[in-house]
All heavy atoms as an XYZ file, in Angstrom:
914
protein
N       0.823     -1.197      0.033
C      -0.014      0.001     -0.014
C       0.852      1.245     -0.009
O       0.534      2.253     -0.587
C      -0.931     -0.047      1.227
C      -1.898      1.073      1.301
S      -3.168      0.751      0.109
C      -4.375      1.816      0.636
N       2.000      1.175      0.703
C       2.906      2.328      0.741
C       3.447      2.658     -0.648
O       3.593      3.823     -0.994
C       4.075      2.121      1.721
C       3.710      2.242      3.127
C       4.966      2.140      3.945
C       4.680      2.376      5.394
N       5.913      2.338      6.191
N       3.707      1.651     -1.441
C       4.271      1.917     -2.798
C       3.261      2.597     -3.699
O       3.677      3.346     -4.589
C       4.730      0.579     -3.380
C       5.938     -0.020     -2.686
O       6.648      0.748     -1.992
N       6.125     -1.303     -2.773
N       1.965      2.374     -3.553
C       0.990      3.012     -4.367
C       0.763      4.432     -3.913
O       0.639      5.351     -4.716
C      -0.359      2.224     -4.306
C      -0.194      0.829     -4.909
C      -1.442      2.963     -4.998
C      -1.351     -0.063     -4.774
N       0.777      4.688     -2.620
C       0.499      5.987     -2.075
C       1.654      6.983     -2.347
O       1.419      8.143     -2.653
C       0.260      5.832     -0.559
C       0.000      7.165      0.101
C      -1.176      7.872     -0.146
C       0.942      7.720      0.951
C      -1.416      9.093      0.457
C       0.688      8.921      1.577
C      -0.477      9.601      1.332
N       2.856      6.510     -2.332
C       4.015      7.362     -2.458
C       4.040      8.177     -3.772
O       4.237      9.400     -3.763
C       5.314      6.528     -2.309
C       6.559      7.427     -2.250
C       7.771      6.632     -1.841
N       7.680      6.366     -0.398
C       8.316      5.376      0.194
N       9.050      4.539     -0.508
N       8.161      5.215      1.490
N       3.837      7.548     -4.970
C       3.843      8.344     -6.202
C       2.747      9.393     -6.263
O       2.933     10.496     -6.741
C       3.668      7.308     -7.340
C       4.003      5.998     -6.741
C       3.757      6.133     -5.266
N       1.545      9.020     -5.757
C       0.440      9.951     -5.722
C       0.714     11.141     -4.816
O       0.360     12.240     -5.125
C      -0.897      9.274     -5.389
C      -1.382      8.361     -6.431
C      -1.399      6.979     -6.222
C      -1.847      8.881     -7.621
C      -1.821      6.126     -7.275
C      -2.302      7.996     -8.613
C      -2.297      6.659     -8.451
N       1.330     10.848     -3.687
C       1.622     11.930     -2.727
C       2.641     12.951     -3.351
O       2.541     14.133     -3.108
C       2.062     11.402     -1.397
O       3.313     10.737     -1.564
N       3.558     12.451     -4.085
C       4.562     13.304     -4.737
C       3.890     14.199     -5.772
O       4.183     15.406     -5.823
C       5.644     12.464     -5.389
C       6.613     11.843     -4.375
C       7.673     10.993     -5.069
C       8.515     10.292     -4.047
N       9.546      9.439     -4.706
N       3.003     13.638     -6.575
C       2.287     14.449     -7.578
C       1.381     15.493     -6.920
O       1.313     16.622     -7.326
C       1.492     13.560     -8.547
C       2.354     12.793     -9.507
C       2.373     11.420     -9.464
C       3.145     13.434    -10.403
C       3.127     10.665    -10.309
C       3.922     12.719    -11.298
C       3.949     11.345    -11.214
O       4.731     10.628    -12.078
N       0.722     15.107     -5.846
C      -0.137     15.991     -5.132
C       0.642     17.157     -4.562
O       0.256     18.331     -4.628
C      -0.914     15.245     -4.042
C      -1.818     16.103     -3.263
C      -3.025     16.532     -3.806
C      -1.557     16.441     -1.959
C      -3.877     17.339     -3.139
C      -2.431     17.266     -1.249
C      -3.589     17.737     -1.839
N       1.775     16.834     -3.942
C       2.642     17.874     -3.377
C       3.223     18.801     -4.463
O       3.215     19.998     -4.286
C       3.809     17.178     -2.611
C       4.780     18.126     -1.901
C       4.019     18.965     -0.883
C       5.888     17.326     -1.220
N       3.537     18.237     -5.608
C       4.021     19.095     -6.725
C       2.963     20.006     -7.264
O       3.204     21.204     -7.450
C       4.539     18.114     -7.867
C       5.025     18.843     -9.115
C       6.283     19.648     -8.760
C       5.347     17.823    -10.184
N       1.728     19.559     -7.330
C       0.624     20.413     -7.780
C       0.378     21.525     -6.773
O       0.149     22.659     -7.152
C      -0.663     19.552     -7.962
C      -0.478     18.640     -9.231
C      -1.896     20.452     -8.108
C      -1.579     17.572     -9.369
N       0.459     21.240     -5.462
C       0.280     22.289     -4.460
C       1.383     23.331     -4.587
O       1.105     24.523     -4.454
C       0.291     21.697     -3.058
C      -0.934     20.957     -2.640
C      -0.807     20.352     -1.255
C      -2.141     21.849     -2.645
N       2.581     22.929     -4.779
C       3.697     23.833     -4.884
C       3.529     24.739     -6.126
O       3.692     25.956     -6.055
C       5.072     23.103     -4.931
C       5.341     22.496     -3.567
C       6.215     24.034     -5.282
C       6.514     21.521     -3.524
N       3.181     24.130     -7.253
C       3.002     24.908     -8.494
C       1.841     25.882     -8.331
O       1.948     27.036     -8.722
C       2.795     23.970     -9.682
C       4.065     23.205     -9.979
C       2.343     24.770    -10.942
C       3.938     22.113    -11.022
N       0.787     25.481     -7.751
C      -0.414     26.374     -7.576
C      -0.099     27.529     -6.669
O      -0.541     28.661     -6.889
C      -1.562     25.595     -7.027
N       0.775     27.345     -5.671
C       1.142     28.450     -4.812
C       2.178     29.376     -5.361
O       2.421     30.445     -4.756
N       2.769     29.145     -6.439
C       3.808     29.974     -7.039
C       3.285     31.094     -7.870
O       4.054     31.960     -8.221
C       4.743     29.140     -7.880
S       5.741     28.026     -6.937
N       2.009     31.103     -8.148
C       1.450     32.200     -8.985
C       1.458     33.563     -8.256
O       1.673     33.638     -7.062
N       1.315     34.652     -8.994
C       1.238     35.897     -8.392
C      -0.206     36.423     -8.424
O      -0.962     36.100     -9.360
C       2.128     36.935     -9.087
O       1.696     37.046    -10.460
C       3.606     36.509     -9.041
N      -0.524     37.216     -7.480
C      -1.898     37.813     -7.428
C      -1.730     39.303     -7.592
O      -1.024     39.908     -6.793
C      -2.593     37.423     -6.133
N      -2.401     39.878     -8.550
C      -2.416     41.307     -8.725
C      -3.506     41.912     -7.856
O      -4.632     41.408     -7.802
C      -2.644     41.697    -10.211
C      -1.517     41.284    -11.089
O      -0.377     41.214    -10.600
O      -1.763     41.045    -12.286
N      -3.157     42.980     -7.207
C      -4.144     43.712     -6.389
C      -4.944     44.662     -7.304
O      -4.329     45.453     -7.983
C      -3.440     44.477     -5.299
O      -4.377     45.222     -4.597
N      -6.216     44.505     -7.289
C      -7.046     45.348     -8.169
C      -7.812     46.347     -7.290
O      -8.465     45.929     -6.314
C      -8.071     44.541     -8.994
C      -7.281     43.576     -9.929
C      -9.021     45.417     -9.796
C      -8.161     42.573    -10.615
N      -7.704     47.600     -7.589
C      -8.333     48.637     -6.783
C      -9.208     49.509     -7.698
O      -8.747     49.929     -8.734
C      -7.275     49.488     -6.090
O      -7.905     50.559     -5.476
N     -10.418     49.722     -7.239
C     -11.320     50.619     -8.018
C     -11.911     51.564     -6.951
O     -12.929     51.284     -6.346
C     -12.401     49.813     -8.663
C     -13.326     50.712     -9.518
O     -13.200     51.913     -9.511
N     -14.231     50.103    -10.231
N     -11.280     52.721     -6.759
C     -11.712     53.635     -5.725
C     -13.084     54.258     -6.034
O     -13.760     54.800     -5.191
C     -10.727     54.746     -5.565
O     -10.570     55.473     -6.736
N     -13.528     54.159     -7.290
C     -14.830     54.721     -7.658
C     -15.967     53.748     -7.329
O     -17.091     54.062     -7.537
C     -14.838     55.085     -9.143
N     -15.642     52.569     -6.897
C     -16.661     51.582     -6.566
C     -17.012     50.791     -7.821
O     -16.223     50.667     -8.775
N     -18.178     50.176     -7.802
C     -18.601     49.307     -8.892
C     -18.657     50.131    -10.213
O     -18.915     51.327    -10.205
C     -20.011     48.886     -8.524
C     -20.085     49.060     -7.053
C     -19.153     50.192     -6.717
N     -18.353     49.451    -11.310
C     -18.349     50.120    -12.591
C     -19.769     50.433    -13.113
O     -19.912     51.233    -13.983
C     -17.574     49.351    -13.633
O     -18.138     48.081    -13.771
N     -20.729     49.705    -12.560
C     -22.077     49.962    -13.055
C     -22.809     50.837    -12.020
O     -22.772     50.524    -10.839
C     -22.868     48.661    -13.223
O     -22.851     47.968    -11.951
C     -22.245     47.818    -14.302
N     -23.453     51.913    -12.419
C     -24.127     52.794    -11.512
C     -25.261     52.142    -10.783
O     -25.646     52.585     -9.723
C     -24.558     53.953    -12.374
C     -24.561     53.445    -13.752
C     -23.552     52.376    -13.816
N     -25.832     51.082    -11.327
C     -26.886     50.393    -10.665
C     -26.470     49.788     -9.333
O     -27.315     49.341     -8.597
C     -27.551     49.334    -11.590
O     -26.577     48.409    -11.916
N     -25.152     49.757     -9.063
C     -24.657     49.240     -7.794
C     -24.784     50.251     -6.703
O     -24.363     49.994     -5.596
N     -25.258     51.482     -6.985
C     -25.375     52.557     -6.020
C     -26.827     52.739     -5.590
O     -27.738     52.701     -6.473
C     -24.758     53.813     -6.516
C     -23.292     53.654     -6.743
C     -25.017     54.971     -5.537
C     -22.585     54.840     -7.339
N     -27.071     53.036     -4.354
C     -28.374     53.265     -3.810
C     -28.409     54.698     -3.258
O     -27.463     55.102     -2.617
C     -28.782     52.278     -2.690
C     -30.079     52.621     -2.046
C     -28.740     50.860     -3.210
N     -29.453     55.440     -3.602
C     -29.638     56.815     -3.018
C     -30.726     56.773     -1.969
O     -31.819     56.255     -2.220
C     -30.064     57.811     -4.116
C     -29.068     58.062     -5.211
C     -29.652     59.061     -6.211
C     -27.752     58.605     -4.674
N     -30.414     57.345     -0.810
C     -31.407     57.482      0.264
C     -31.557     58.982      0.527
O     -30.570     59.716      0.600
C     -30.905     56.768      1.563
C     -30.947     55.278      1.404
O     -31.984     54.682      1.162
N     -29.744     54.671      1.523
N     -32.776     59.457      0.679
C     -33.062     60.833      0.859
C     -33.773     61.098      2.142
O     -34.604     60.297      2.615
C     -34.006     61.364     -0.305
C     -33.570     61.017     -1.753
C     -34.655     61.493     -2.734
C     -32.252     61.662     -2.044
N     -33.431     62.274      2.733
C     -34.107     62.694      3.961
C     -34.222     64.212      4.006
O     -33.215     64.889      3.774
C     -33.305     62.188      5.189
C     -33.956     62.553      6.512
C     -33.124     62.075      7.695
O     -32.544     61.001      7.595
O     -33.149     62.814      8.728
N     -35.395     64.713      4.247
C     -35.603     66.154      4.321
C     -35.794     66.525      5.778
O     -36.531     65.836      6.491
C     -36.859     66.568      3.521
N     -35.172     67.577      6.185
C     -35.324     68.059      7.574
C     -35.514     69.575      7.571
O     -34.539     70.267      7.316
C     -34.094     67.622      8.374
O     -34.212     68.081      9.701
N     -36.697     70.014      7.858
C     -37.947     69.270      8.061
C     -38.577     68.879      6.762
O     -38.176     69.431      5.724
C     -38.844     70.303      8.816
C     -38.388     71.595      8.314
C     -36.920     71.482      8.054
N     -39.545     67.975      6.806
C     -40.204     67.490      5.593
C     -41.360     68.378      5.148
O     -41.916     68.244      4.065
C     -40.676     66.078      5.757
O     -41.567     65.979      6.805
N     -41.767     69.338      6.038
C     -42.841     70.237      5.770
C     -42.449     71.621      6.300
O     -41.964     71.696      7.445
C     -44.136     69.746      6.437
O     -45.208     70.574      6.108
N     -42.585     72.649      5.499
C     -42.166     74.023      5.917
C     -43.280     75.032      5.584
O     -44.132     74.759      4.790
C     -40.844     74.439      5.182
C     -39.720     73.529      5.603
C     -41.058     74.480      3.686
N     -43.160     76.222      6.160
C     -44.077     77.295      5.801
C     -43.714     77.787      4.443
O     -42.560     77.678      3.971
C     -43.926     78.451      6.851
C     -44.471     78.039      8.205
O     -45.319     77.134      8.314
O     -43.970     78.611      9.198
N     -44.665     78.414      3.756
C     -44.393     78.995      2.400
C     -43.247     80.012      2.495
O     -43.290     80.848      3.363
C     -45.645     79.645      1.858
O     -45.383     80.169      0.568
N     -42.263     79.841      1.629
C     -41.079     80.718      1.659
C     -39.995     80.160      2.558
O     -38.905     80.712      2.609
N     -40.273     79.026      3.251
C     -39.305     78.457      4.101
C     -38.360     77.513      3.369
O     -38.515     77.186      2.248
N     -37.333     77.068      4.107
C     -36.322     76.202      3.514
C     -36.214     74.910      4.306
O     -36.501     74.807      5.477
C     -34.971     76.854      3.474
O     -34.970     78.009      2.753
N     -35.763     73.898      3.586
C     -35.476     72.588      4.194
C     -34.114     72.109      3.613
O     -33.726     72.509      2.513
C     -36.594     71.531      3.910
O     -36.315     70.368      4.593
C     -36.747     71.247      2.441
N     -33.490     71.276      4.399
C     -32.212     70.671      3.935
C     -32.497     69.228      3.601
O     -33.011     68.469      4.445
C     -31.099     70.811      5.003
C     -30.809     72.285      5.250
C     -29.856     70.058      4.559
C     -29.831     72.528      6.376
N     -32.108     68.853      2.401
C     -32.274     67.478      1.944
C     -30.875     66.836      1.941
O     -29.954     67.341      1.356
C     -32.893     67.380      0.571
C     -34.315     67.994      0.585
C     -32.997     65.899      0.118
C     -35.009     68.037     -0.749
N     -30.819     65.723      2.694
C     -29.567     64.938      2.705
C     -29.706     63.785      1.758
O     -30.645     62.989      1.816
C     -29.322     64.387      4.127
O     -29.247     65.484      5.060
C     -28.026     63.624      4.159
N     -28.762     63.685      0.797
C     -28.730     62.581     -0.129
C     -27.527     61.727      0.309
O     -26.447     62.189      0.444
C     -28.446     63.105     -1.573
C     -28.350     61.939     -2.527
C     -29.500     64.076     -1.996
N     -27.825     60.461      0.573
C     -26.778     59.554      0.954
C     -26.659     58.457     -0.099
O     -27.620     57.773     -0.445
C     -27.097     58.870      2.346
C     -25.942     57.949      2.778
C     -26.248     57.358      4.109
C     -25.028     56.448      4.492
N     -25.320     55.700      5.692
N     -25.431     58.367     -0.598
C     -25.150     57.370     -1.690
C     -24.305     56.239     -1.081
O     -23.253     56.495     -0.462
C     -24.409     58.009     -2.847
N     -24.775     55.006     -1.269
C     -24.021     53.841     -0.763
C     -23.998     52.800     -1.865
O     -24.800     52.764     -2.789
C     -24.657     53.239      0.458
O     -26.016     52.921      0.165
C     -24.612     54.159      1.627
N     -22.957     51.960     -1.809
C     -22.832     50.838     -2.732
C     -23.765     49.739     -2.218
O     -23.660     49.296     -1.074
C     -21.416     50.350     -2.875
C     -20.503     51.355     -3.510
C     -19.523     51.975     -2.808
C     -20.680     51.668     -4.854
C     -18.711     52.941     -3.363
C     -19.853     52.637     -5.489
C     -18.887     53.242     -4.719
N     -24.637     49.242     -3.069
C     -25.616     48.235     -2.701
C     -24.968     46.945     -2.254
O     -25.378     46.295     -1.309
C     -26.556     47.958     -3.910
C     -27.738     47.136     -3.523
O     -28.221     47.197     -2.396
N     -28.266     46.378     -4.442
N     -23.875     46.542     -2.898
C     -23.247     45.247     -2.603
C     -22.536     45.237     -1.236
O     -22.492     44.214     -0.572
C     -22.261     44.843     -3.707
O     -21.227     45.868     -3.798
N     -22.006     46.386     -0.773
C     -21.214     46.425      0.460
C     -21.784     47.307      1.500
O     -21.476     47.199      2.666
C     -19.796     46.885      0.149
O     -19.826     48.236     -0.309
C     -19.087     45.993     -0.812
N     -22.629     48.264      1.112
C     -23.153     49.252      2.071
C     -22.137     50.402      2.344
O     -22.450     51.261      3.139
N     -21.020     50.347      1.685
C     -19.992     51.357      1.875
C     -20.454     52.711      1.263
O     -21.222     52.701      0.273
C     -18.668     50.941      1.253
N     -19.985     53.777      1.827
C     -20.307     55.129      1.326
C     -19.721     55.320     -0.072
O     -18.585     54.957     -0.316
C     -19.751     56.156      2.265
O     -20.336     56.046      3.544
N     -20.496     55.970     -0.952
C     -20.044     56.271     -2.314
C     -19.570     57.726     -2.290
O     -20.346     58.613     -2.594
C     -21.150     56.033     -3.315
N     -18.345     57.943     -1.931
C     -17.806     59.339     -1.897
C     -17.298     59.772     -3.255
O     -16.959     58.976     -4.131
C     -16.735     59.419     -0.867
O     -15.600     58.603     -1.230
N     -17.309     61.117     -3.449
C     -16.797     61.636     -4.733
C     -17.740     61.508     -5.906
O     -17.358     61.687     -7.035
N     -18.995     61.151     -5.669
C     -19.987     60.979     -6.754
C     -20.748     62.286     -6.932
O     -21.114     62.950     -5.992
C     -20.937     59.837     -6.421
C     -20.298     58.511     -6.248
C     -19.785     57.904     -7.546
O     -20.274     58.314     -8.604
O     -18.958     57.046     -7.495
N     -21.010     62.683     -8.182
C     -21.827     63.856     -8.467
C     -23.310     63.561     -8.470
O     -23.738     62.701     -9.218
C     -21.372     64.474     -9.818
O     -19.982     64.813     -9.786
C     -22.154     65.729    -10.127
N     -23.984     64.288     -7.652
C     -25.457     64.152     -7.564
C     -26.083     65.419     -8.222
O     -25.768     66.509     -7.770
C     -25.914     64.019     -6.120
C     -27.443     63.953     -6.041
C     -25.313     62.853     -5.434
N     -26.983     65.250     -9.164
C     -27.702     66.315     -9.817
C     -29.076     66.457     -9.189
O     -29.680     65.385     -8.897
C     -27.740     66.110    -11.337
C     -26.349     66.107    -11.942
O     -25.619     67.057    -11.812
N     -26.008     65.005    -12.579
N     -29.577     67.652     -9.095
C     -30.855     67.878     -8.502
C     -31.695     68.772     -9.401
O     -31.163     69.631    -10.115
C     -30.693     68.547     -7.122
N     -33.042     68.576     -9.356
C     -33.986     69.417    -10.077
C     -35.231     69.509     -9.220
O     -35.572     68.593     -8.502
C     -34.271     68.895    -11.492
O     -34.917     67.601    -11.373
N     -35.918     70.615     -9.347
C     -37.090     70.854     -8.551
C     -38.185     71.457     -9.447
O     -37.864     72.220    -10.393
C     -36.771     71.823     -7.332
C     -36.334     73.171     -7.810
C     -37.961     71.885     -6.379
N     -39.416     71.068     -9.154
C     -40.546     71.580     -9.956
C     -40.879     73.002     -9.541
O     -40.251     73.591     -8.641
N     -41.909     73.560    -10.214
C     -42.352     74.924     -9.866
C     -42.819     74.916     -8.424
O     -43.437     73.950     -7.947
C     -43.398     75.375    -10.848
O     -44.554     74.567    -10.699
N     -42.550     75.963     -7.740
C     -42.886     76.093     -6.326
C     -41.685     75.880     -5.398
O     -41.800     75.951     -4.229
N     -40.526     75.676     -6.036
C     -39.335     75.473     -5.230
C     -38.103     75.943     -5.929
O     -38.089     76.109     -7.171
N     -37.015     76.200     -5.167
C     -35.722     76.534     -5.790
C     -34.623     75.899     -4.945
O     -34.778     75.647     -3.753
C     -35.504     78.035     -5.827
O     -35.501     78.580     -4.562
N     -33.531     75.541     -5.651
C     -32.405     74.850     -5.029
C     -31.243     75.834     -4.837
O     -31.036     76.740     -5.627
C     -31.935     73.734     -5.962
C     -32.837     72.543     -6.060
C     -32.489     71.772     -7.348
C     -32.695     71.659     -4.839
N     -30.409     75.563     -3.816
C     -29.214     76.387     -3.643
C     -28.202     76.084     -4.708
O     -27.519     76.982     -5.155
C     -28.650     76.168     -2.238
C     -28.186     74.747     -1.972
O     -28.698     73.785     -2.583
O     -27.340     74.532     -1.060
N     -28.141     74.797     -5.171
C     -27.224     74.398     -6.249
C     -27.879     73.249     -7.000
O     -28.630     72.456     -6.438
C     -25.834     74.007     -5.732
C     -25.061     75.089     -5.120
C     -23.681     74.660     -4.656
O     -22.968     74.001     -5.467
O     -23.331     74.962     -3.491
N     -27.551     73.153     -8.287
C     -28.128     72.049     -9.106
C     -27.309     70.735     -9.011
O     -27.848     69.715     -9.363
C     -28.149     72.497    -10.618
C     -29.136     73.582    -10.816
O     -30.079     73.724    -10.047
O     -29.003     74.326    -11.849
N     -26.089     70.793     -8.492
C     -25.345     69.553     -8.350
C     -24.317     69.748     -7.212
O     -23.853     70.850     -6.996
C     -24.642     69.117     -9.687
O     -23.619     70.050     -9.998
N     -24.024     68.610     -6.586
C     -23.020     68.585     -5.541
C     -22.299     67.248     -5.588
O     -22.849     66.257     -6.129
C     -23.680     68.784     -4.168
C     -24.309     70.199     -4.035
C     -24.631     70.507     -2.629
C     -25.213     71.963     -2.584
N     -25.520     72.348     -1.244
N     -21.126     67.189     -4.986
C     -20.353     65.998     -4.917
C     -20.436     65.416     -3.503
O     -20.359     66.162     -2.511
C     -18.881     66.269     -5.270
C     -18.025     65.022     -5.112
C     -18.758     66.831     -6.710
N     -20.677     64.093     -3.411
C     -20.799     63.466     -2.091
C     -19.487     63.517     -1.304
O     -18.372     63.452     -1.928
C     -21.210     61.975     -2.237
O     -20.306     61.264     -3.044
C     -22.609     61.885     -2.791
N     -19.588     63.756     -0.022
C     -18.415     63.841      0.813
C     -17.867     62.464      1.158
O     -18.347     61.455      0.654
C     -18.707     64.661      2.112
C     -19.781     64.034      2.989
O     -20.061     62.830      2.901
N     -20.317     64.807      3.881
N     -16.920     62.360      2.092
C     -16.302     61.078      2.423
C     -17.282     60.112      3.058
O     -17.021     58.927      3.091
C     -15.104     61.299      3.328
O     -15.550     61.919      4.568
N     -18.391     60.618      3.577
C     -19.441     59.751      4.127
C     -20.540     59.427      3.116
O     -21.564     58.872      3.498
C     -20.052     60.394      5.337
C     -19.091     60.534      6.498
O     -18.248     59.644      6.707
N     -19.118     61.642      7.180
N     -20.347     59.817      1.848
C     -21.303     59.530      0.776
C     -22.516     60.447      0.833
O     -23.552     60.154      0.209
N     -22.424     61.576      1.491
C     -23.534     62.480      1.631
C     -23.323     63.841      0.865
O     -22.235     64.319      0.767
C     -23.764     62.819      3.109
C     -24.288     61.635      3.925
C     -24.466     62.009      5.370
N     -25.162     60.994      6.132
C     -24.623     59.923      6.658
N     -23.307     59.745      6.455
N     -25.301     59.042      7.335
N     -24.435     64.314      0.368
C     -24.504     65.654     -0.231
C     -25.759     66.352      0.321
O     -26.763     65.708      0.566
C     -24.605     65.571     -1.762
N     -25.589     67.641      0.633
C     -26.653     68.388      1.266
C     -27.159     69.513      0.356
O     -26.388     70.316     -0.128
C     -26.154     69.000      2.602
C     -25.603     67.970      3.538
C     -24.247     67.643      3.566
C     -26.448     67.300      4.410
C     -23.752     66.702      4.448
C     -25.935     66.376      5.303
C     -24.621     66.059      5.289
N     -28.489     69.495      0.109
C     -29.107     70.508     -0.752
C     -30.073     71.332      0.081
O     -30.846     70.714      0.861
C     -29.842     69.825     -1.889
C     -28.959     69.203     -2.896
C     -28.486     67.905     -2.711
C     -28.595     69.826     -4.096
C     -27.679     67.276     -3.626
C     -27.787     69.229     -5.005
C     -27.313     67.937     -4.787
N     -30.135     72.621     -0.076
C     -31.145     73.456      0.544
C     -32.184     73.809     -0.466
O     -31.860     74.266     -1.575
C     -30.519     74.757      1.108
O     -29.487     74.355      2.041
C     -31.540     75.600      1.825
N     -33.464     73.578     -0.128
C     -34.576     73.853     -1.009
C     -35.494     74.827     -0.322
O     -35.857     74.697      0.831
C     -35.388     72.556     -1.315
C     -36.512     72.834     -2.239
C     -34.505     71.468     -1.855
N     -35.834     75.903     -1.046
C     -36.783     76.910     -0.574
C     -38.075     76.670     -1.354
O     -38.058     76.486     -2.578
C     -36.251     78.320     -0.838
O     -34.998     78.486     -0.187
C     -37.239     79.374     -0.317
N     -39.167     76.590     -0.583
C     -40.442     76.255     -1.242
C     -41.515     77.301     -0.960
O     -41.555     77.908      0.069
C     -40.942     74.849     -0.766
C     -40.001     73.789     -1.155
C     -41.188     74.854      0.729
N     -42.409     77.488     -2.002
C     -43.544     78.376     -1.835
C     -44.869     77.564     -2.066
O     -45.914     78.015     -1.731
C     -43.527     79.528     -2.865
O     -43.440     78.944     -4.164
C     -42.332     80.415     -2.573
N     -44.697     76.331     -2.543
C     -45.802     75.423     -2.769
C     -45.263     74.001     -2.627
O     -44.086     73.790     -2.755
C     -46.421     75.634     -4.114
N     -46.152     72.987     -2.357
C     -45.657     71.605     -2.280
C     -44.860     71.275     -3.573
O     -45.324     71.654     -4.686
C     -46.943     70.799     -2.163
C     -47.941     71.745     -1.615
C     -47.577     73.079     -2.183
N     -43.810     70.615     -3.400
C     -42.890     70.376     -4.593
C     -42.195     69.050     -4.419
O     -41.942     68.595     -3.295
C     -41.905     71.540     -4.668
C     -40.894     71.560     -3.586
C     -41.191     71.541     -6.019
N     -41.898     68.433     -5.556
C     -41.108     67.191     -5.619
C     -39.667     67.613     -6.091
O     -39.515     68.312     -7.053
C     -41.742     66.187     -6.574
O     -42.996     65.854     -6.057
C     -40.899     64.926     -6.634
N     -38.670     67.062     -5.349
C     -37.287     67.333     -5.716
C     -36.734     65.991     -6.192
O     -36.848     64.958     -5.553
C     -36.468     67.874     -4.553
C     -35.080     68.214     -4.938
C     -37.176     69.042     -3.911
N     -36.107     66.045     -7.410
C     -35.547     64.810     -8.019
C     -34.024     64.873     -7.952
O     -33.430     65.903     -8.203
C     -35.960     64.712     -9.483
C     -37.446     64.612     -9.617
O     -38.104     63.761     -9.073
N     -38.035     65.594    -10.360
N     -33.457     63.700     -7.628
C     -31.970     63.617     -7.549
C     -31.516     62.483     -8.516
O     -32.164     61.420     -8.522
C     -31.540     63.329     -6.127
C     -31.874     64.447     -5.195
C     -33.049     64.409     -4.489
C     -31.016     65.492     -5.004
C     -33.398     65.447     -3.664
C     -31.345     66.516     -4.156
C     -32.535     66.523     -3.492
N     -30.433     62.732     -9.194
C     -29.927     61.748    -10.136
C     -28.444     61.583     -9.969
O     -27.699     62.584     -9.807
C     -30.187     62.194    -11.622
O     -31.586     62.428    -11.701
C     -29.799     61.174    -12.611
N     -27.991     60.323     -9.912
C     -26.616     59.990     -9.944
C     -26.431     58.963    -11.059
O     -26.915     57.859    -10.942
C     -26.175     59.363     -8.575
C     -24.681     59.204     -8.319
C     -24.432     59.148     -6.822
C     -24.089     58.063     -9.009
N     -25.780     59.388    -12.121
C     -25.683     58.632    -13.375
C     -27.076     58.192    -13.837
O     -27.939     59.031    -14.122
C     -24.732     57.504    -13.213
C     -23.318     58.022    -12.924
C     -22.289     56.966    -12.851
O     -22.442     55.927    -13.551
O     -21.284     57.155    -12.127
N     -27.430     56.889    -13.771
C     -28.770     56.476    -14.221
C     -29.734     56.124    -13.059
O     -30.763     55.545    -13.283
C     -28.683     55.314    -15.202
C     -28.269     53.996    -14.563
O     -27.796     54.037    -13.416
O     -28.377     52.972    -15.199
N     -29.354     56.541    -11.889
C     -30.175     56.285    -10.671
C     -30.957     57.573    -10.335
O     -30.351     58.682    -10.250
C     -29.256     55.886     -9.514
C     -28.500     54.621     -9.891
C     -30.129     55.606     -8.249
C     -27.317     54.478     -9.071
N     -32.236     57.477    -10.116
C     -33.032     58.608     -9.795
C     -33.862     58.327     -8.527
O     -34.369     57.212     -8.323
C     -33.997     58.951    -10.928
O     -33.237     59.224    -12.119
C     -34.878     60.186    -10.570
N     -33.909     59.326     -7.640
C     -34.730     59.244     -6.448
C     -35.412     60.582     -6.245
O     -34.907     61.613     -6.635
C     -33.860     58.877     -5.260
N     -36.612     60.553     -5.667
C     -37.400     61.774     -5.471
C     -37.895     61.883     -4.054
O     -38.105     60.856     -3.343
C     -38.617     61.770     -6.412
O     -38.197     61.708     -7.747
N     -38.105     63.106     -3.629
C     -38.670     63.382     -2.314
C     -39.658     64.514     -2.413
O     -39.423     65.464     -3.172
C     -37.620     63.607     -1.227
C     -38.173     63.587      0.144
C     -36.848     64.907     -1.511
C     -37.105     63.537      1.267
N     -40.754     64.459     -1.681
C     -41.816     65.458     -1.695
C     -41.648     66.360     -0.488
O     -41.543     65.863      0.651
C     -43.192     64.778     -1.711
C     -44.337     65.750     -1.745
C     -44.741     65.998     -3.144
N     -45.955     66.808     -3.150
C     -46.271     67.594     -4.102
N     -45.439     67.764     -5.116
N     -47.402     68.260     -4.081
N     -41.702     67.674     -0.699
C     -41.658     68.648      0.362
C     -43.058     69.326      0.433
O     -43.509     69.886     -0.587
C     -40.558     69.715      0.125
C     -39.180     69.066     -0.088
C     -40.484     70.692      1.339
C     -38.698     68.179      1.027
N     -43.660     69.230      1.607
C     -44.982     69.823      1.767
C     -44.865     71.245      2.334
O     -43.907     71.579      3.066
C     -45.823     68.934      2.651
C     -46.123     67.590      1.987
O     -46.506     67.549      0.840
N     -45.871     66.544      2.720
N     -45.944     72.044      2.140
C     -46.031     73.400      2.742
C     -47.098     73.331      3.807
O     -48.213     72.826      3.624
C     -46.354     74.398      1.593
C     -46.575     75.768      2.243
C     -45.290     74.470      0.589
N     -46.742     73.893      4.984
C     -47.663     73.940      6.115
C     -48.883     74.870      5.744
O     -48.693     75.857      5.124
C     -47.014     74.464      7.351
C     -45.878     73.561      7.832
O     -45.932     72.306      7.649
N     -44.857     74.098      8.404
N     -50.015     74.472      6.193
C     -51.198     75.318      5.954
C     -51.585     76.093      7.124
O     -51.348     75.812      8.241
C     -52.361     74.436      5.482
C     -52.071     73.855      4.141
C     -53.264     73.020      3.639
O     -54.391     73.250      4.005
O     -53.004     72.121      2.863
């Protein structure tokens, strides 16, 4: 039995040694996944309802869906319907994946946010 096992063990050991000799290249993609559908946008308005002529701050949080990690350095574009105005039309997410937009409203309005092909919306109401 020892004579049969010995040749197989030598081949097995040789295969293990050869397999361990390869090199592994480190691949880094600081921008995250190459497909934008890997990003999720979460929106929060504080406050969600204001007096006419009042302002609210909308926090846009971008995270990678696969890992939950913050998507920093991403450009978020914003648009608002009639009844509202934005402080800026686009902002870049910070190191925590957040961008902050100030919206001034005179009537209930929907604010749309886009990051590449991802769109999310939030409704801001006016107090009566």
